All heavy atoms as TSV, in Angstrom:
chain	resi	resn	atom	element	x	y	z
A	1	MET	N	N	2.571	-64.874	-34.941
A	1	MET	CA	C	2.422	-64.425	-33.632
A	1	MET	C	C	3.700	-63.797	-33.122
A	1	MET	O	O	4.786	-64.350	-33.257
A	1	MET	CB	C	1.925	-65.611	-32.768
A	1	MET	CG	C	1.330	-65.234	-31.456
A	1	MET	SD	S	0.786	-66.635	-30.474
A	1	MET	CE	C	-0.599	-67.160	-31.366
A	2	GLY	N	N	3.629	-62.693	-32.319
A	2	GLY	CA	C	4.741	-61.983	-31.784
A	2	GLY	C	C	5.262	-62.570	-30.526
A	2	GLY	O	O	4.627	-63.424	-29.964
A	3	LYS	N	N	6.567	-62.217	-30.301
A	3	LYS	CA	C	7.111	-62.695	-28.963
A	3	LYS	C	C	6.565	-61.982	-27.798
A	3	LYS	O	O	6.195	-60.902	-27.862
A	3	LYS	CB	C	8.644	-62.391	-29.094
A	3	LYS	CG	C	9.417	-63.239	-30.009
A	3	LYS	CD	C	10.919	-62.805	-29.842
A	3	LYS	CE	C	11.801	-63.566	-30.733
A	3	LYS	NZ	N	13.210	-63.320	-30.425
A	4	THR	N	N	6.482	-62.901	-26.706
A	4	THR	CA	C	6.008	-62.204	-25.525
A	4	THR	C	C	7.220	-61.668	-24.820
A	4	THR	O	O	8.270	-62.345	-24.730
A	4	THR	CB	C	5.252	-63.215	-24.667
A	4	THR	OG1	O	6.002	-64.294	-24.390
A	4	THR	CG2	C	3.978	-63.758	-25.363
A	5	GLN	N	N	7.051	-60.615	-24.004
A	5	GLN	CA	C	8.126	-60.100	-23.230
A	5	GLN	C	C	8.253	-60.834	-21.943
A	5	GLN	O	O	7.284	-61.073	-21.164
A	5	GLN	CB	C	7.752	-58.663	-22.890
A	5	GLN	CG	C	8.814	-57.792	-22.382
A	5	GLN	CD	C	9.708	-57.261	-23.530
A	5	GLN	OE1	O	9.468	-57.474	-24.699
A	5	GLN	NE2	N	10.582	-56.461	-23.179
A	6	PRO	N	N	9.426	-61.326	-21.625
A	6	PRO	CA	C	9.614	-62.044	-20.424
A	6	PRO	C	C	9.473	-61.107	-19.184
A	6	PRO	O	O	9.707	-59.854	-19.349
A	6	PRO	CB	C	11.065	-62.641	-20.426
A	6	PRO	CG	C	11.671	-61.901	-21.497
A	6	PRO	CD	C	10.683	-61.360	-22.393
A	7	THR	N	N	9.033	-61.633	-18.062
A	7	THR	CA	C	8.694	-60.824	-16.940
A	7	THR	C	C	9.560	-61.349	-15.774
A	7	THR	O	O	9.660	-62.636	-15.585
A	7	THR	CB	C	7.268	-60.836	-16.387
A	7	THR	OG1	O	6.453	-60.521	-17.584
A	7	THR	CG2	C	6.983	-59.938	-15.326
A	8	TYR	N	N	10.309	-60.626	-15.093
A	8	TYR	CA	C	11.220	-61.018	-13.970
A	8	TYR	C	C	10.790	-60.375	-12.637
A	8	TYR	O	O	10.270	-59.238	-12.551
A	8	TYR	CB	C	12.546	-60.559	-14.289
A	8	TYR	CG	C	13.060	-61.066	-15.588
A	8	TYR	CD1	C	12.995	-60.386	-16.765
A	8	TYR	CD2	C	13.653	-62.432	-15.662
A	8	TYR	CE1	C	13.529	-60.958	-17.935
A	8	TYR	CE2	C	14.091	-62.890	-16.782
A	8	TYR	CZ	C	13.991	-62.246	-18.030
A	8	TYR	OH	O	14.496	-62.763	-19.124
A	9	SER	N	N	10.954	-61.091	-11.559
A	9	SER	CA	C	10.590	-60.596	-10.236
A	9	SER	C	C	11.475	-59.579	-9.810
A	9	SER	O	O	12.602	-59.326	-10.255
A	9	SER	CB	C	10.623	-61.885	-9.215
A	9	SER	OG	O	12.098	-62.264	-9.046
A	10	LYS	N	N	11.035	-58.837	-8.812
A	10	LYS	CA	C	11.807	-57.745	-8.135
A	10	LYS	C	C	13.113	-58.283	-7.601
A	10	LYS	O	O	14.145	-57.667	-7.759
A	10	LYS	CB	C	10.963	-57.091	-7.023
A	10	LYS	CG	C	11.678	-56.033	-6.205
A	10	LYS	CD	C	10.789	-55.432	-5.171
A	10	LYS	CE	C	11.382	-54.387	-4.311
A	10	LYS	NZ	N	10.635	-53.869	-3.392
A	11	GLU	N	N	13.035	-59.494	-7.017
A	11	GLU	CA	C	14.265	-60.083	-6.478
A	11	GLU	C	C	15.276	-60.378	-7.443
A	11	GLU	O	O	16.444	-60.180	-7.349
A	11	GLU	CB	C	13.857	-61.316	-5.591
A	11	GLU	CG	C	13.078	-60.981	-4.374
A	11	GLU	CD	C	11.592	-60.703	-4.571
A	11	GLU	OE1	O	11.000	-61.100	-5.713
A	11	GLU	OE2	O	10.951	-60.212	-3.749
A	12	PHE	N	N	14.796	-60.987	-8.559
A	12	PHE	CA	C	15.706	-61.243	-9.727
A	12	PHE	C	C	16.419	-60.012	-10.203
A	12	PHE	O	O	17.567	-60.007	-10.437
A	12	PHE	CB	C	14.992	-61.963	-10.799
A	12	PHE	CG	C	15.846	-62.294	-12.042
A	12	PHE	CD1	C	16.660	-63.359	-12.001
A	12	PHE	CD2	C	15.892	-61.468	-13.115
A	12	PHE	CE1	C	17.566	-63.675	-13.035
A	12	PHE	CE2	C	16.701	-61.779	-14.200
A	12	PHE	CZ	C	17.514	-62.874	-14.164
A	13	LYS	N	N	15.656	-58.940	-10.393
A	13	LYS	CA	C	16.154	-57.708	-10.851
A	13	LYS	C	C	17.153	-57.048	-9.921
A	13	LYS	O	O	18.351	-56.673	-10.280
A	13	LYS	CB	C	15.074	-56.585	-11.105
A	13	LYS	CG	C	14.145	-56.999	-12.275
A	13	LYS	CD	C	13.024	-56.013	-12.337
A	13	LYS	CE	C	12.013	-56.481	-13.507
A	13	LYS	NZ	N	10.865	-55.496	-13.587
A	14	GLN	N	N	16.884	-57.110	-8.627
A	14	GLN	CA	C	17.836	-56.568	-7.608
A	14	GLN	C	C	19.083	-57.385	-7.503
A	14	GLN	O	O	20.130	-56.797	-7.410
A	14	GLN	CB	C	17.054	-56.576	-6.183
A	14	GLN	CG	C	16.047	-55.478	-6.071
A	14	GLN	CD	C	15.270	-55.502	-4.774
A	14	GLN	OE1	O	15.113	-56.531	-4.192
A	14	GLN	NE2	N	14.898	-54.375	-4.290
A	15	GLN	N	N	18.907	-58.719	-7.608
A	15	GLN	CA	C	20.163	-59.614	-7.551
A	15	GLN	C	C	20.919	-59.361	-8.757
A	15	GLN	O	O	22.189	-59.361	-8.700
A	15	GLN	CB	C	19.681	-61.123	-7.393
A	15	GLN	CG	C	19.139	-61.409	-6.061
A	15	GLN	CD	C	18.541	-62.736	-6.035
A	15	GLN	OE1	O	18.399	-63.500	-7.034
A	15	GLN	NE2	N	18.183	-63.229	-4.800
A	16	THR	N	N	20.399	-59.198	-9.960
A	16	THR	CA	C	21.110	-58.898	-11.139
A	16	THR	C	C	21.888	-57.597	-11.098
A	16	THR	O	O	23.040	-57.558	-11.405
A	16	THR	CB	C	20.169	-59.002	-12.409
A	16	THR	OG1	O	19.474	-60.259	-12.428
A	16	THR	CG2	C	20.936	-58.700	-13.714
A	17	VAL	N	N	21.326	-56.561	-10.636
A	17	VAL	CA	C	21.919	-55.263	-10.457
A	17	VAL	C	C	23.052	-55.355	-9.488
A	17	VAL	O	O	24.079	-54.900	-9.762
A	17	VAL	CB	C	20.928	-54.157	-10.079
A	17	VAL	CG1	C	21.585	-52.822	-9.711
A	17	VAL	CG2	C	19.884	-53.867	-11.194
A	18	THR	N	N	22.760	-56.096	-8.363
A	18	THR	CA	C	23.875	-56.288	-7.318
A	18	THR	C	C	25.010	-57.104	-7.931
A	18	THR	O	O	26.194	-56.748	-7.714
A	18	THR	CB	C	23.329	-57.029	-6.109
A	18	THR	OG1	O	22.278	-56.160	-5.548
A	18	THR	CG2	C	24.448	-57.173	-5.132
A	19	LEU	N	N	24.661	-58.101	-8.732
A	19	LEU	CA	C	25.782	-58.882	-9.425
A	19	LEU	C	C	26.621	-57.940	-10.267
A	19	LEU	O	O	27.904	-58.071	-10.240
A	19	LEU	CB	C	25.145	-60.058	-10.192
A	19	LEU	CG	C	26.125	-60.954	-10.960
A	19	LEU	CD1	C	27.014	-61.618	-10.005
A	19	LEU	CD2	C	25.365	-61.904	-11.843
A	20	PHE	N	N	25.949	-57.177	-11.050
A	20	PHE	CA	C	26.788	-56.170	-11.984
A	20	PHE	C	C	27.569	-55.325	-11.169
A	20	PHE	O	O	28.747	-55.106	-11.521
A	20	PHE	CB	C	25.742	-55.419	-12.797
A	20	PHE	CG	C	26.422	-54.303	-13.447
A	20	PHE	CD1	C	27.294	-54.425	-14.352
A	20	PHE	CD2	C	26.115	-52.974	-12.983
A	20	PHE	CE1	C	27.955	-53.297	-14.927
A	20	PHE	CE2	C	26.720	-51.884	-13.602
A	20	PHE	CZ	C	27.737	-52.026	-14.512
A	21	LYS	N	N	27.099	-54.759	-10.047
A	21	LYS	CA	C	27.858	-53.802	-9.239
A	21	LYS	C	C	29.011	-54.471	-8.507
A	21	LYS	O	O	30.024	-53.822	-8.382
A	21	LYS	CB	C	26.922	-53.203	-8.260
A	21	LYS	CG	C	25.972	-52.161	-8.794
A	21	LYS	CD	C	25.212	-51.649	-7.797
A	21	LYS	CE	C	24.150	-50.429	-8.387
A	21	LYS	NZ	N	23.528	-49.681	-7.222
A	22	THR	N	N	28.916	-55.780	-8.236
A	22	THR	CA	C	29.973	-56.351	-7.398
A	22	THR	C	C	30.922	-57.350	-8.128
A	22	THR	O	O	31.922	-57.593	-7.657
A	22	THR	CB	C	29.300	-57.190	-6.256
A	22	THR	OG1	O	28.395	-58.230	-6.850
A	22	THR	CG2	C	28.560	-56.245	-5.305
A	23	SER	N	N	30.519	-57.771	-9.404
A	23	SER	CA	C	31.286	-58.740	-10.068
A	23	SER	C	C	32.557	-58.188	-10.856
A	23	SER	O	O	33.480	-58.928	-11.217
A	23	SER	CB	C	30.420	-59.479	-11.065
A	23	SER	OG	O	30.026	-58.681	-12.062
A	24	GLY	N	N	32.456	-56.971	-11.258
A	24	GLY	CA	C	33.481	-56.351	-12.108
A	24	GLY	C	C	33.238	-56.668	-13.562
A	24	GLY	O	O	34.128	-56.371	-14.368
A	25	LYS	N	N	32.189	-57.440	-13.905
A	25	LYS	CA	C	31.907	-57.741	-15.330
A	25	LYS	C	C	31.103	-56.604	-15.870
A	25	LYS	O	O	30.397	-55.742	-15.219
A	25	LYS	CB	C	31.082	-58.968	-15.349
A	25	LYS	CG	C	31.820	-60.266	-14.962
A	25	LYS	CD	C	30.976	-61.465	-15.160
A	25	LYS	CE	C	31.669	-62.807	-14.833
A	25	LYS	NZ	N	30.808	-64.004	-14.983
A	26	SER	N	N	31.166	-56.607	-17.180
A	26	SER	CA	C	30.367	-55.644	-17.871
A	26	SER	C	C	28.836	-55.883	-17.881
A	26	SER	O	O	28.527	-57.069	-17.752
A	26	SER	CB	C	30.799	-55.468	-19.409
A	26	SER	OG	O	30.437	-56.577	-20.103
A	27	LYS	N	N	28.004	-54.935	-18.106
A	27	LYS	CA	C	26.572	-55.201	-18.280
A	27	LYS	C	C	26.313	-56.177	-19.432
A	27	LYS	O	O	25.409	-57.059	-19.256
A	27	LYS	CB	C	25.777	-53.960	-18.618
A	27	LYS	CG	C	25.776	-52.988	-17.389
A	27	LYS	CD	C	24.958	-51.702	-17.726
A	27	LYS	CE	C	24.953	-50.753	-16.569
A	27	LYS	NZ	N	24.318	-49.539	-16.879
A	28	ILE	N	N	27.023	-56.062	-20.545
A	28	ILE	CA	C	26.878	-57.044	-21.540
A	28	ILE	C	C	27.107	-58.470	-21.262
A	28	ILE	O	O	26.324	-59.377	-21.474
A	28	ILE	CB	C	27.655	-56.579	-22.879
A	28	ILE	CG1	C	27.145	-55.367	-23.369
A	28	ILE	CG2	C	27.625	-57.608	-23.974
A	28	ILE	CD1	C	27.957	-54.609	-24.410
A	29	GLN	N	N	28.212	-58.659	-20.424
A	29	GLN	CA	C	28.685	-59.973	-20.003
A	29	GLN	C	C	27.621	-60.538	-19.054
A	29	GLN	O	O	27.153	-61.792	-19.178
A	29	GLN	CB	C	30.031	-60.051	-19.395
A	29	GLN	CG	C	30.516	-61.414	-19.241
A	29	GLN	CD	C	30.577	-62.201	-20.298
A	29	GLN	OE1	O	31.206	-61.959	-21.461
A	29	GLN	NE2	N	30.017	-63.419	-20.391
A	30	ILE	N	N	27.136	-59.727	-18.046
A	30	ILE	CA	C	26.170	-60.186	-17.179
A	30	ILE	C	C	24.957	-60.581	-17.844
A	30	ILE	O	O	24.325	-61.676	-17.524
A	30	ILE	CB	C	25.884	-59.129	-16.051
A	30	ILE	CG1	C	27.146	-58.760	-15.266
A	30	ILE	CG2	C	24.786	-59.554	-15.231
A	30	ILE	CD1	C	27.541	-59.904	-14.354
A	31	ALA	N	N	24.454	-59.710	-18.787
A	31	ALA	CA	C	23.165	-59.936	-19.496
A	31	ALA	C	C	23.311	-61.221	-20.306
A	31	ALA	O	O	22.465	-62.064	-20.221
A	31	ALA	CB	C	22.872	-58.815	-20.408
A	32	ARG	N	N	24.404	-61.542	-20.956
A	32	ARG	CA	C	24.662	-62.752	-21.678
A	32	ARG	C	C	24.662	-63.943	-20.824
A	32	ARG	O	O	24.031	-64.992	-21.080
A	32	ARG	CB	C	25.955	-62.749	-22.452
A	32	ARG	CG	C	25.808	-61.788	-23.717
A	32	ARG	CD	C	27.191	-61.869	-24.485
A	32	ARG	NE	N	27.121	-60.879	-25.600
A	32	ARG	CZ	C	28.180	-60.377	-26.078
A	32	ARG	NH1	N	29.423	-60.730	-25.682
A	32	ARG	NH2	N	27.973	-59.497	-27.065
A	33	ASP	N	N	25.270	-63.858	-19.669
A	33	ASP	CA	C	25.415	-64.859	-18.795
A	33	ASP	C	C	24.030	-65.306	-18.130
A	33	ASP	O	O	23.712	-66.541	-18.066
A	33	ASP	CB	C	26.343	-64.628	-17.529
A	33	ASP	CG	C	27.738	-64.499	-17.828
A	33	ASP	OD1	O	28.140	-64.998	-18.982
A	33	ASP	OD2	O	28.545	-63.980	-17.103
A	34	LEU	N	N	23.100	-64.243	-17.960
A	34	LEU	CA	C	21.680	-64.624	-17.485
A	34	LEU	C	C	20.713	-64.762	-18.537
A	34	LEU	O	O	19.587	-65.004	-18.195
A	34	LEU	CB	C	21.405	-63.455	-16.539
A	34	LEU	CG	C	22.341	-63.249	-15.316
A	34	LEU	CD1	C	21.974	-62.132	-14.499
A	34	LEU	CD2	C	22.256	-64.621	-14.459
A	35	GLY	N	N	21.091	-64.485	-19.803
A	35	GLY	CA	C	20.106	-64.614	-20.835
A	35	GLY	C	C	19.070	-63.577	-20.944
A	35	GLY	O	O	17.885	-63.816	-21.289
A	36	ILE	N	N	19.414	-62.395	-20.585
A	36	ILE	CA	C	18.667	-61.138	-20.643
A	36	ILE	C	C	19.229	-60.243	-21.586
A	36	ILE	O	O	20.429	-60.387	-21.860
A	36	ILE	CB	C	18.357	-60.618	-19.202
A	36	ILE	CG1	C	19.689	-60.101	-18.634
A	36	ILE	CG2	C	17.640	-61.514	-18.332
A	36	ILE	CD1	C	19.545	-59.279	-17.432
A	37	SER	N	N	18.426	-59.207	-21.963
A	37	SER	CA	C	19.025	-58.215	-22.877
A	37	SER	C	C	19.838	-57.165	-22.051
A	37	SER	O	O	19.598	-56.906	-20.797
A	37	SER	CB	C	17.943	-57.474	-23.596
A	37	SER	OG	O	17.126	-56.598	-22.734
A	38	ASP	N	N	20.895	-56.665	-22.666
A	38	ASP	CA	C	21.718	-55.666	-21.962
A	38	ASP	C	C	20.963	-54.407	-21.708
A	38	ASP	O	O	21.247	-53.645	-20.801
A	38	ASP	CB	C	23.131	-55.387	-22.665
A	38	ASP	CG	C	22.888	-55.058	-24.102
A	38	ASP	OD1	O	22.101	-55.618	-24.833
A	38	ASP	OD2	O	23.650	-54.063	-24.528
A	39	SER	N	N	19.994	-54.013	-22.639
A	39	SER	CA	C	19.128	-52.909	-22.407
A	39	SER	C	C	18.196	-53.055	-21.180
A	39	SER	O	O	18.035	-51.996	-20.460
A	39	SER	CB	C	18.290	-52.574	-23.686
A	39	SER	OG	O	17.391	-53.649	-24.011
A	40	ALA	N	N	17.744	-54.276	-20.905
A	40	ALA	CA	C	16.963	-54.550	-19.828
A	40	ALA	C	C	17.795	-54.312	-18.499
A	40	ALA	O	O	17.285	-53.625	-17.653
A	40	ALA	CB	C	16.392	-55.947	-19.708
A	41	LEU	N	N	19.014	-54.711	-18.514
A	41	LEU	CA	C	19.836	-54.630	-17.331
A	41	LEU	C	C	20.211	-53.172	-17.203
A	41	LEU	O	O	20.253	-52.673	-16.002
A	41	LEU	CB	C	21.155	-55.421	-17.428
A	41	LEU	CG	C	22.164	-55.319	-16.388
A	41	LEU	CD1	C	21.597	-55.523	-15.017
A	41	LEU	CD2	C	23.442	-56.237	-16.609
A	42	SER	N	N	20.473	-52.480	-18.209
A	42	SER	CA	C	20.773	-50.961	-18.072
A	42	SER	C	C	19.478	-50.275	-17.485
A	42	SER	O	O	19.778	-49.388	-16.618
A	42	SER	CB	C	21.094	-50.416	-19.553
A	42	SER	OG	O	22.312	-50.919	-19.976
A	43	LYS	N	N	18.407	-50.577	-17.865
A	43	LYS	CA	C	17.179	-49.930	-17.380
A	43	LYS	C	C	16.995	-50.317	-15.896
A	43	LYS	O	O	16.704	-49.464	-15.183
A	43	LYS	CB	C	15.935	-50.495	-18.179
A	43	LYS	CG	C	14.605	-49.943	-17.728
A	43	LYS	CD	C	13.472	-50.532	-18.498
A	43	LYS	CE	C	12.129	-50.091	-17.962
A	43	LYS	NZ	N	10.999	-50.695	-18.536
A	44	TRP	N	N	17.252	-51.548	-15.530
A	44	TRP	CA	C	17.128	-51.894	-14.104
A	44	TRP	C	C	18.178	-51.167	-13.324
A	44	TRP	O	O	17.788	-50.704	-12.168
A	44	TRP	CB	C	17.372	-53.384	-13.991
A	44	TRP	CG	C	16.252	-54.352	-14.637
A	44	TRP	CD1	C	15.103	-53.881	-15.237
A	44	TRP	CD2	C	16.438	-55.632	-14.934
A	44	TRP	NE1	N	14.480	-54.934	-15.774
A	44	TRP	CE2	C	15.187	-56.141	-15.562
A	44	TRP	CE3	C	17.253	-56.643	-14.676
A	44	TRP	CZ2	C	14.951	-57.351	-16.054
A	44	TRP	CZ3	C	17.129	-57.983	-15.074
A	44	TRP	CH2	C	15.936	-58.286	-15.721
A	45	CYS	N	N	19.395	-51.075	-13.714
A	45	CYS	CA	C	20.326	-50.278	-13.044
A	45	CYS	C	C	19.999	-48.795	-12.874
A	45	CYS	O	O	20.084	-48.282	-11.784
A	45	CYS	CB	C	21.738	-50.372	-13.760
A	45	CYS	SG	S	22.574	-52.044	-13.575
A	46	LYS	N	N	19.415	-48.264	-13.906
A	46	LYS	CA	C	19.011	-46.863	-13.804
A	46	LYS	C	C	17.849	-46.684	-12.832
A	46	LYS	O	O	17.849	-45.805	-11.962
A	46	LYS	CB	C	18.515	-46.349	-15.214
A	46	LYS	CG	C	18.090	-44.868	-15.178
A	46	LYS	CD	C	17.773	-44.531	-16.578
A	46	LYS	CE	C	17.200	-43.049	-16.516
A	46	LYS	NZ	N	16.772	-42.659	-17.827
A	47	GLU	N	N	16.852	-47.631	-12.875
A	47	GLU	CA	C	15.724	-47.577	-11.991
A	47	GLU	C	C	16.198	-47.827	-10.538
A	47	GLU	O	O	15.694	-47.092	-9.636
A	47	GLU	CB	C	14.578	-48.594	-12.468
A	47	GLU	CG	C	13.980	-48.177	-13.627
A	47	GLU	CD	C	13.015	-49.333	-14.176
A	47	GLU	OE1	O	12.995	-50.375	-13.491
A	47	GLU	OE2	O	12.325	-49.158	-15.269
A	48	PHE	N	N	17.135	-48.769	-10.329
A	48	PHE	CA	C	17.686	-48.945	-9.010
A	48	PHE	C	C	18.280	-47.772	-8.396
A	48	PHE	O	O	18.205	-47.424	-7.190
A	48	PHE	CB	C	18.512	-50.256	-9.013
A	48	PHE	CG	C	18.889	-50.803	-7.727
A	48	PHE	CD1	C	17.976	-51.613	-7.103
A	48	PHE	CD2	C	20.024	-50.409	-7.135
A	48	PHE	CE1	C	18.362	-52.145	-5.870
A	48	PHE	CE2	C	20.399	-50.979	-5.903
A	48	PHE	CZ	C	19.581	-51.935	-5.334
A	49	GLU	N	N	19.085	-47.083	-9.221
A	49	GLU	CA	C	19.801	-45.895	-8.663
A	49	GLU	C	C	18.851	-44.758	-8.434
A	49	GLU	O	O	18.930	-44.142	-7.425
A	49	GLU	CB	C	20.750	-45.402	-9.778
A	49	GLU	CG	C	21.879	-46.329	-9.865
A	49	GLU	CD	C	22.900	-46.288	-8.777
A	49	GLU	OE1	O	23.012	-45.212	-8.024
A	49	GLU	OE2	O	23.463	-47.475	-8.337
A	50	GLU	N	N	17.759	-44.566	-9.140
A	50	GLU	CA	C	16.822	-43.524	-9.020
A	50	GLU	C	C	15.851	-43.747	-7.889
A	50	GLU	O	O	15.500	-42.839	-7.107
A	50	GLU	CB	C	15.954	-43.311	-10.276
A	50	GLU	CG	C	16.672	-42.800	-11.446
A	50	GLU	CD	C	15.923	-42.726	-12.725
A	50	GLU	OE1	O	14.787	-43.191	-12.790
A	50	GLU	OE2	O	16.323	-42.184	-13.746
A	51	GLN	N	N	15.474	-44.974	-7.646
A	51	GLN	CA	C	14.488	-45.259	-6.597
A	51	GLN	C	C	14.892	-46.149	-5.517
A	51	GLN	O	O	14.112	-46.419	-4.619
A	51	GLN	CB	C	13.133	-45.865	-7.376
A	51	GLN	CG	C	12.631	-44.963	-8.343
A	51	GLN	CD	C	11.483	-45.606	-9.074
A	51	GLN	OE1	O	11.153	-46.757	-8.901
A	51	GLN	NE2	N	10.693	-44.887	-9.831
A	52	ASP	N	N	16.116	-46.599	-5.503
A	52	ASP	CA	C	16.706	-47.429	-4.482
A	52	ASP	C	C	15.870	-48.700	-4.302
A	52	ASP	O	O	15.601	-49.435	-5.271
A	52	ASP	CB	C	16.999	-46.685	-3.278
A	52	ASP	CG	C	17.972	-47.278	-2.261
A	52	ASP	OD1	O	18.819	-48.147	-2.763
A	52	ASP	OD2	O	17.858	-47.150	-1.088
A	53	GLN	N	N	15.485	-48.904	-3.064
A	53	GLN	CA	C	14.803	-50.210	-2.728
A	53	GLN	C	C	13.267	-50.251	-3.207
A	53	GLN	O	O	12.702	-51.274	-3.115
A	53	GLN	CB	C	14.849	-50.531	-1.257
A	53	GLN	CG	C	16.376	-50.733	-0.789
A	53	GLN	CD	C	17.024	-51.911	-1.511
A	53	GLN	OE1	O	16.434	-52.934	-1.653
A	53	GLN	NE2	N	18.209	-51.754	-1.953
A	54	GLU	N	N	12.725	-49.099	-3.525
A	54	GLU	CA	C	11.306	-49.098	-3.894
A	54	GLU	C	C	11.161	-49.387	-5.336
A	54	GLU	O	O	10.014	-49.394	-5.882
A	54	GLU	CB	C	10.657	-47.762	-3.563
A	54	GLU	CG	C	10.561	-47.557	-2.008
A	54	GLU	CD	C	9.820	-48.527	-1.305
A	54	GLU	OE1	O	8.738	-48.905	-1.773
A	54	GLU	OE2	O	10.275	-48.970	-0.264
A	55	VAL	N	N	12.137	-49.761	-6.070
A	55	VAL	CA	C	12.140	-49.950	-7.488
A	55	VAL	C	C	11.456	-51.416	-7.739
A	55	VAL	O	O	11.491	-52.233	-6.887
A	55	VAL	CB	C	13.477	-49.857	-8.174
A	55	VAL	CG1	C	14.324	-50.962	-7.747
A	55	VAL	CG2	C	13.482	-49.711	-9.634
A	56	PHE	N	N	10.913	-51.658	-8.852
A	56	PHE	CA	C	10.392	-52.890	-9.336
A	56	PHE	C	C	9.213	-53.290	-8.421
A	56	PHE	O	O	9.204	-54.387	-7.897
A	56	PHE	CB	C	11.361	-54.037	-9.435
A	56	PHE	CG	C	12.722	-53.660	-9.976
A	56	PHE	CD1	C	13.892	-53.803	-9.373
A	56	PHE	CD2	C	12.700	-53.050	-11.164
A	56	PHE	CE1	C	15.097	-53.484	-9.876
A	56	PHE	CE2	C	13.970	-52.716	-11.828
A	56	PHE	CZ	C	15.191	-52.840	-11.125
A	57	PRO	N	N	8.169	-52.550	-8.256
A	57	PRO	CA	C	7.061	-52.884	-7.347
A	57	PRO	C	C	6.160	-53.951	-7.873
A	57	PRO	O	O	5.341	-54.402	-7.078
A	57	PRO	CB	C	6.302	-51.568	-7.292
A	57	PRO	CG	C	6.534	-50.975	-8.595
A	57	PRO	CD	C	7.950	-51.236	-8.986
A	58	GLY	N	N	6.284	-54.397	-9.188
A	58	GLY	CA	C	5.346	-55.321	-9.696
A	58	GLY	C	C	5.562	-56.726	-9.142
A	58	GLY	O	O	6.460	-57.072	-8.326
A	59	LYS	N	N	4.690	-57.608	-9.571
A	59	LYS	CA	C	4.772	-59.023	-9.229
A	59	LYS	C	C	5.196	-59.870	-10.395
A	59	LYS	O	O	4.486	-60.869	-10.801
A	59	LYS	CB	C	3.463	-59.539	-8.659
A	59	LYS	CG	C	3.047	-58.819	-7.393
A	59	LYS	CD	C	1.670	-59.412	-6.881
A	59	LYS	CE	C	1.323	-58.647	-5.605
A	59	LYS	NZ	N	-0.014	-59.155	-5.036
A	60	GLY	N	N	6.298	-59.564	-11.042
A	60	GLY	CA	C	6.723	-60.280	-12.213
A	60	GLY	C	C	7.051	-61.741	-11.979
A	60	GLY	O	O	7.266	-62.252	-10.748
A	61	HIS	N	N	7.073	-62.535	-13.076
A	61	HIS	CA	C	7.361	-63.915	-12.954
A	61	HIS	C	C	8.608	-64.154	-13.754
A	61	HIS	O	O	8.695	-63.819	-15.011
A	61	HIS	CB	C	6.337	-64.707	-13.482
A	61	HIS	CG	C	4.939	-64.645	-12.839
A	61	HIS	ND1	N	4.692	-63.722	-11.747
A	61	HIS	CD2	C	3.710	-65.141	-13.089
A	61	HIS	CE1	C	3.484	-63.817	-11.407
A	61	HIS	NE2	N	2.922	-64.646	-12.183
A	62	GLN	N	N	9.717	-64.813	-13.127
A	62	GLN	CA	C	10.897	-65.050	-13.838
A	62	GLN	C	C	10.712	-66.134	-14.779
A	62	GLN	O	O	10.028	-67.219	-14.399
A	62	GLN	CB	C	11.980	-65.373	-12.948
A	62	GLN	CG	C	13.362	-65.740	-13.559
A	62	GLN	CD	C	14.438	-65.980	-12.641
A	62	GLN	OE1	O	14.235	-65.864	-11.409
A	62	GLN	NE2	N	15.560	-66.360	-13.112
A	63	ILE	N	N	11.102	-66.025	-15.958
A	63	ILE	CA	C	11.000	-67.069	-16.979
A	63	ILE	C	C	12.180	-67.850	-17.036
A	63	ILE	O	O	13.291	-67.325	-17.224
A	63	ILE	CB	C	10.738	-66.398	-18.430
A	63	ILE	CG1	C	9.578	-65.519	-18.391
A	63	ILE	CG2	C	10.562	-67.527	-19.436
A	63	ILE	CD1	C	8.280	-66.091	-18.103
A	64	PRO	N	N	12.234	-69.165	-16.760
A	64	PRO	CA	C	13.517	-69.995	-16.722
A	64	PRO	C	C	14.056	-69.992	-18.111
A	64	PRO	O	O	13.500	-69.956	-19.136
A	64	PRO	CB	C	12.968	-71.403	-16.392
A	64	PRO	CG	C	11.455	-71.338	-16.197
A	64	PRO	CD	C	11.045	-69.981	-16.547
A	65	VAL	N	N	15.452	-69.902	-18.074
A	65	VAL	CA	C	16.110	-69.814	-19.369
A	65	VAL	C	C	16.583	-71.157	-19.722
A	65	VAL	O	O	17.062	-71.920	-19.001
A	65	VAL	CB	C	17.302	-68.736	-19.159
A	65	VAL	CG1	C	17.924	-68.572	-20.519
A	65	VAL	CG2	C	16.938	-67.530	-18.656
């Protein structure tokens, strides 16, 4: 059976992008600290920049790590 893709809330994604922008840490370090992939964080940062506050319109569920 394959792995299921974790789903994260809009708020979690926004907070993660904000943490990256304000912490001075690398995307890789933030991703490791939060238990997410660095490619997911990169994607979220790109989406956040392109669409600002209207990004992540879904109703994702954060999976506890």
